[in-house]
SEKOL-918027 format. One line per 10 residues: number of its first residue (from 1); their letters; for each residue x, y, z of C-alpha. Coordinates in steps of 0.25 Angstrom, whole numbers. Each point is the difference from the previous one (the first is absolute). Last residue first. Layout:
// SEKOL-918027
NUM	A	X:Y:Z; ...
This chain:
// SEKOL-918027
320	RGSGAASPLP	-99:-126:3; 5:-15:-1; 13:-5:5; 5:-4:-14; 11:11:1; 0:8:13; 13:-6:4; 3:-8:12; 14:-1:7; 11:-9:-5
310	ASVNLSEELV	4:-11:9; 15:-2:-2; 5:14:1; 14:0:-6; 1:15:3; 4:3:-15; -12:-9:-4; -9:9:8; 5:13:-6; -1:-6:-14
300	RVKAMYRSFM	-14:-5:2; -4:14:7; 5:7:-13; -9:-9:-9; -11:2:9; 1:15:0; 1:1:-15; -13:-9:-1; -7:9:10; 4:13:-8
290	FESLERMRRR	-6:-5:-12; -13:-6:7; -2:13:6; -11:3:11; -6:-14:1; 14:-6:0; 4:9:12; -12:-4:8; 2:-15:-2; 14:3:5
280	VWLLERGERT	-5:7:12; -9:-12:4; 10:-11:-3; 10:8:9; -10:-1:11; -2:-15:-2; 15:-2:-1; 5:8:12; 15:-1:-2; 1:11:11
270	ATRLYEAYRL	12:9:-4; 5:-3:-14; -13:-4:-7; -10:8:9; 8:13:-1; 2:-3:-15; -15:-1:-2; -3:12:9; 9:9:-8; -5:-5:-14
260	CNFWQHQLTS	-14:2:5; 4:14:3; 6:2:-14; -13:-6:-6; -9:10:8; 9:12:-5; -1:-5:-14; -15:-2:0; -1:14:6; -5:2:14
250	IGTSGAEELA	-14:3:7; -7:-10:-9; -9:-4:11; 1:-15:0; 14:-1:-4; 5:11:9; -8:-6:12; 6:-14:-3; 14:5:0; -2:9:12
240	DRFTTPGEAI	-5:-12:8; 12:-8:-5; 9:11:6; -7:0:13; 2:-15:2; 15:2:-4; 2:10:10; 15:3:4; 5:-10:-10; -7:8:-11
230	ENLRLGFEGQ	9:12:3; 12:-9:0; -3:-5:-14; 5:14:-7; 2:-6:-14; 12:3:-9; 2:6:-14; 9:-3:-11; 0:-15:0; -8:-1:-13
220	LWGWVPLWAA	-13:-6:7; 2:11:10; 1:11:-10; -12:-6:-7; -9:2:12; 5:14:3; 0:3:-15; -15:-4:-2; -5:15:2; 10:4:-11
210	LDTEDTEDCE	-8:-9:-10; -13:6:3; -1:9:-12; 5:-12:-9; -13:-8:4; 5:-14:4; -2:-12:-8; 12:0:-9; 11:-1:10; 14:-4:-4
200	SELSFLLDHI	6:12:-8; -7:11:8; 5:-7:13; 14:0:-5; -1:14:-4; -5:4:13; 10:-7:8; 11:5:-9; -4:15:3; 1:-4:15
190	APNCLSEMDV	14:-5:-2; 4:12:-7; -1:8:13; 0:15:-2; -15:2:-3; -3:11:-10; -8:-8:-10; -8:-7:10; -6:12:6; -8:-6:11
180	ERPGELFAAC	-14:6:3; -7:-12:-7; 7:-10:9; -5:7:13; 0:-7:13; 5:-14:-4; 9:5:-12; 7:10:9; 1:-10:12; 8:-9:-9
170	YAERARATDG	9:11:-5; 3:4:15; 3:-14:4; 9:-2:-12; 7:13:4; 2:-5:14; 8:-12:-5; 7:8:-11; 7:10:9; 10:5:-10
160	ALTLVDGRWA	-3:15:2; -5:1:-14; -10:-11:3; -4:6:13; -3:13:-7; -8:-7:-11; -8:-9:10; -4:13:8; -5:6:-13; -8:-13:-3
150	HFRGRKDIGG	-6:1:14; -3:14:-3; -7:-3:-13; -8:-11:6; -4:9:12; -7:10:-9; -5:8:12; 9:3:12; -5:-6:13; 11:5:9
140	QLAKAFWREA	8:-13:1; 1:0:-15; 5:14:-1; 10:-3:11; 5:-12:-7; 2:9:-13; 7:10:9; 9:-10:6; 4:-6:-14; 3:14:-5
130	EALKGASMLI	9:3:12; 8:-13:-3; 1:2:-15; 5:15:0; 4:-1:-15; -6:13:-3; -11:-7:-9; -3:-8:12; -2:12:9; -9:6:-10
120	TGLHFRPPTF	-8:-13:-1; -1:-1:15; -5:15:2; -11:-2:-10; -3:4:-14; -1:-12:-9; -13:-1:-7; -7:5:7; 1:11:11; 3:-5:13
110	ILEPSPLKLL	2:6:14; -3:-11:10; 15:-1:4; 1:15:2; -9:-1:12; 0:15:3; 9:8:-9; 15:4:3; 5:-13:-5; -6:3:-14
100	EEILLGRLAI	8:13:0; 14:-7:2; -3:-11:-10; -4:9:-10; 12:9:2; 9:-12:-1; -7:-5:-13; 3:14:-5; 15:0:4; 2:-14:-7
90	ALPAPTKPAL	-7:5:-12; 9:12:-1; 12:-8:1; -5:-10:-10; -4:11:-11; -15:-1:-2; -2:-8:-13; -7:-11:8; -11:10:3; -3:6:14
80	VLWIEHLRGT	-12:8:-5; -9:-10:6; 7:0:13; 0:15:1; -15:0:-2; -2:-11:10; 7:9:11; -10:11:-4; -12:-9:2; 5:-6:13
70	GTPAASFVAL	2:14:6; 10:10:3; -4:15:3; 3:10:-11; 12:8:-4; 10:-12:0; -7:-7:-11; -1:13:-9; 15:1:2; 2:-15:-2
60	RDRWSRALEQ	-7:1:-14; 9:12:-4; 13:-7:4; -5:-12:-7; -3:7:-13; 14:7:0; 8:-13:4; -8:-8:-12; 3:12:-10; 14:1:4
50	LVLLEPDEPA	3:-15:-1; -7:-1:-14; 8:12:-5; 13:-6:6; -3:-13:-7; -3:7:-14; 13:8:0; -5:12:-9; 6:11:8; 14:-6:2
40	DALLEAYIAL	9:10:7; -11:8:7; -7:-13:2; 10:-4:10; -2:12:8; -15:-1:-1; 0:-14:5; 9:4:12; -10:11:3; -11:-10:-1
30	AEDLRLSRLL	6:-9:10; 1:12:10; -14:3:-2; -4:-14:2; 6:-2:14; -9:-13:2; 11:-7:8; 2:-11:-11; -1:11:-11; 12:7:6
20	EGADNLRITR	8:-13:-1; -4:-2:-14; 4:14:-3; 14:-2:5; 0:-13:-9; -4:8:-12; 11:10:4; 11:-11:0; -5:-6:-13; 0:13:-8
10	RNDSFLDLQM	13:4:6; 7:-13:-4; 11:7:-9; 0:12:8; 1:-7:13; 11:-9:-5; 8:11:-6; 10:-9:-8; 15:4:0; 6:3:-14
């Protein structure tokens, strides 16, 4: 007896046909296929769920199409786009959101917490290069919650395999808005490891401020770098800024420490200016004894690796 492949695989074939219709938002046609299949299996739970989802989205999109598009209406679609939405339909709906957002003025500045932004939709659609560009545009355009957007940019770059630029983005996130970063959703496991190691070793820092220390801790652990070229363009101005920040409290303790670290490493590696280095290291020690001790331990290793015969001064025992 010859097998009828279409008959034997009819359900699978027709479900695939319906999936293609969902991908192009031809929901009435998809519903017709579900009705056809349910005629033979009226109690099929998978078919019943698919039919209900397709029907609800057909009705919702009909209402959506009948009124002017706005950020609020697009956000409503995003909120209803749950994980249980069939993959072909989810792809089509994300495409619709991207298309409609791009029609609005300054789409890079449209953001509804916690995650509704053109960049996050593009990221969920797997369009990483486009997502990174829109996150960068948002930051250039003066978006609020800069820590969150830097972190998202770091996530996109991590997923794209651009680890060097991802590290810069994560470092910027913790410098500009550490409390805005959703640590649980970060894509880079190295950042989670950084925070865990800091929690394990540091017993004198308020837990609510630990994320703000990650730019410093990340450098100490070899994960983050320092932009020393910016200091080379104006070291006197940089020192003036450090003194102003310390006297007026215009920046956080962690941000001050990070900038002191940058200045100290510039002096240590570029100018070998002992007196100035002594001044900034004294400031670092006053701001955080814990971080200073870890810093000096790393510097000793770095100096030994370079076979430096005359070690530079530390702040220890220099008076305060």
